[in-house]
N, C-alpha and C positions, 0 to 999 in steps of 0.2 A: 375520484381523481380531481385535485385543484388545478386552477388553469394555469399556472406555471410549471407544474410538472406537464402538463397535456402539451404545451408549448415546447418543451425541451424534448420530449418524445418526438413530436412531429419534425423538429428541426434536425434531431439526430438522424430521422429516418430519411429525409430529404437528401442529409450530407453523404449518407450510405449509398444511396440511390445514384446521387451525382458522379460520388466517385468510382460507384462500379463504372458508369458509363464512360468516364473520364480515363479509366484504364484500359478499357476493350474497344476503345475508338482507334484513333492512330496507330498506337501501340500493336493491335492485333494485326496491322498491316506494315508491321516492320518490316519483316522479311520481304514483302513485295517490293518495299523500298529499297532494300539492299541488293534484293536481285536487279533491279532496274538499274540502279547505281552501277553496279558490279559490270552489267552487259553495256551500259555505255560507255564506261571507261576502259573495255576490254584492250583497245589499242591491236597494233599490229596490221590489220587491214591496210590502212592508208598509208602507212611506210613501206609496205609490200606493192602497194598500188604506183607509189613514183618508183619504186626499183623496176617494176615493169617498165614504167615508162620512159625510164633513163637506160635501158639495155643497150640501146647502139652507142652510147656514150663510154661504157665498159669494154664493149667487143671491139670496137672500131680499129685500136692500135695492132689488133691480132688478125684482122679480116686482109684477105687478098683483094685485088682491084675489082675482080667480077662479082665476089661474094659480098663487098663494100656496096654496091650498086642494090642488090637485093636488100642488103640490110639499111638501108636509105630508106626503101620502100615502106619497109616493116615499121621504122621508126615513125614514119608520117602517120600511119594507120593506128600504132600504138597512142601517139600524141593526139589524135583525133578523138578517141573515145575516153581518155583519161578522165574528162571533166565527169561524163555520164558513170563512169564505173564509183567515183569519190562521192557522187551526188547520191548514189543507193547509200552508202555508209552514213552520209549527213542526215538523211532521212530516217534511218532505224535509230542512230543514235538520238535524235530530237525525240521520236517516238517514247525511247526508255526514259528521256528526261522527263517529257511530260508524265509518264506512268509514274514516276518517282514521286513529282510534284501532288499528282492526286493521291497517293498512298500516304503522302505526309500529312503533316498538320500547318504546313505555311505554304503559301501560295507566292512562287517566284516568277517573276515575267518573263517569257520565253520569246515574245514576239520579235526580237531582233533576231532570232536564229531562223525564223521564216525565211529572210529574204537571202539566206544561204543556200537554201534549198536551189535557186534559179528559176529557171523558168520549164522546167521539165527535161526529161531525158530527149537529146537530138534524134534518137532512134537510128543511127548511123549504121549503115549496114555493116559495116567493119567490125561494130562489137559484139555481134552474136547474142546478142540480148533478145529474148524472146516477147512476142507480143504480150503477154500476159505479166511479164515481168515489168513491161512498160506500163501496163495498166495497174498492175499492183502500186508502182511508184506515183503515180497521179492519184490513185483512190488514197492512199497514205496522206501523200502532202494534203489533200483537200480536208482530210479528217483532221490533222493537225491545226492547220490554217482555222478552221471552224473550231476547234475546242481552245487554241490558246487565244483569239481574237474575242472569246466570248467571255474570256475570264476563267474559264473552267468551270461556268456555270451549267448546273444541271449535267454533271458529268460526273462519274465516279469510276473508280479503277472497274469493276464489273462491267459497264458498259463502253469503257475504253478497251479493254480485252476483247471484248465482243464484237467491237466493232472493225478492231485493227488487226486480228489475228491473222484471218487469211492472207490480207498483204503483206502482214511481217512475214510469215512463213515464207512467201514466194520472195521477198526480198533477201531474207536470209540464205534462201536456196541458189540464189543469184553470185550473194557473196561469196559461198562455198565454191560454187563452181569457177568463180573468178580467180578466185586465192588458188585451185590446182591448177587454171592456166597460167596464173603467174610462176608455179613452181614449173610447170613444164617447159616455159620459157626460160626459166633460170637454168633448167637442166641442160637445153640446147647451148645455152650462153656456156654454161661450164664445159661442155664437150668441144665447143670450139676455141676456149684459151686454153684449156689443159692439154686438148689434144695437139695444140702445136709443138709444146713441149715435149711431150709422149715420142712424137716423130723425130723432131729435130735434134734433142740432146744424144741420144744413142749414137747417131752420125757423125758429132763434134767430136771425134778422136785426137786430132791435131795438137799439139804442146801448145801452139800459139793461141790455141781458143781455150785455153784452162780457164783462166780468168773469167772470159766469156759465160763458159758451162758453169763455173760456179755460181755467178750471180744469176743466171737462169734457174738453176736449182733452188735458190734461196728465193726468187718470186715465184715460182711454180709452189713451192711450200705455203708461201703466204696466201696465194690465191687459193690453194687448196684447202687450205684453214677457213678461209673466209666462206666459201661456199658450203664448206660442213656447217659453219656456224646460220648460215641463211636458211637451208634446208632444215635445220630444226626448229627456227622461226615459223616457217609455212606447217611445218606440223602443228606447233603450239596455235597458231591461228585458227587452224583449221578444227582443232578440239574445240577451242572458246567459242567459234561460231557455232557449232554443233551443240554445245550446251545450252548457248543463249535460246537455240530455236528448240530444243527440249523443255527448256524452263518455262519458255512461254506457251508451248503445247501443255505442260501441266496446268499453268494459270487457266488457260482457256476448258481444261476438262474438269476442273473444280472450282468454277465461277460461284457456285452456291456455298461453297464451303471454305470459303479462304480463309475464314478463323478457326479452322480445324488444325488441330495439333499436328496431324501428319504432314498436312500439306506446308504448313508453316516451318516443320523440321526438313522438309524435300528442299522447299525454297533456299531456305538458310543454308544448305549442302553446295547448291548451284552457285550463291553467291558467293561462298567460302573458293570453291574450285576455280570460278571465274577470277577471284582475286588473286590467286595464285599462279594462275596462268598469266596474267597481267604483270605481276611481278617476274616471271620467268622472262616475257617480252620486253621489260622493262633494263634485264640485264645487258 
């Protein structure tokens, strides 16, 4: 074999080897990146947190003086814990964004997002947050600060998931519990608002009240429709958070096989389902 032919074969072999490595690198973690991106962009929780915070503004016109005093106290409690509830979401979103960066072939600077996490949960007694949830928040923020500040050096998807899964699961559990609290609060608000019409309209039988009754019925129908739509959003948000938790659990269970076809297909399904839920929440 002459030197020219030998050199050609060597170059061809190197090209095949390098080409194979390139096609099985970032591409093989595309589904991890898709799942992380879909999880970070799910939405719903932040909007419902704000709705929970602003409950009093909506129900106040329908309250009696006695009920109004109690409602004001509840309003103060909700506003006191709102920042903590939102901080949990911000931490989980930043974790998913970081996981997406690690699963891709580009490095984006997320250091400015660290400032959004604040100085930790206030552990307000009214929040109902458990100590393990506060500890999980602290643990995950420390992990994110360490990873992002280091420029993702010596960090892989596998080590990120291994180090973060326990805290992520606890915080997602907290978000699910809080979303159920939001739904329960909304249900109480619905009973307060619609209940007035249910009681008053049947007794408004005077001819002079006809226009007022008609306007009241229209308002009742509008509020009833609003609450039905919001109820659907709580359900969609709970479905999404549950899928994020299950998807991350599958990541943790398959850390040594993230390149496997079965795992990749499963993550792709979770990413697709989360995207559909996000679209539904955006309607």
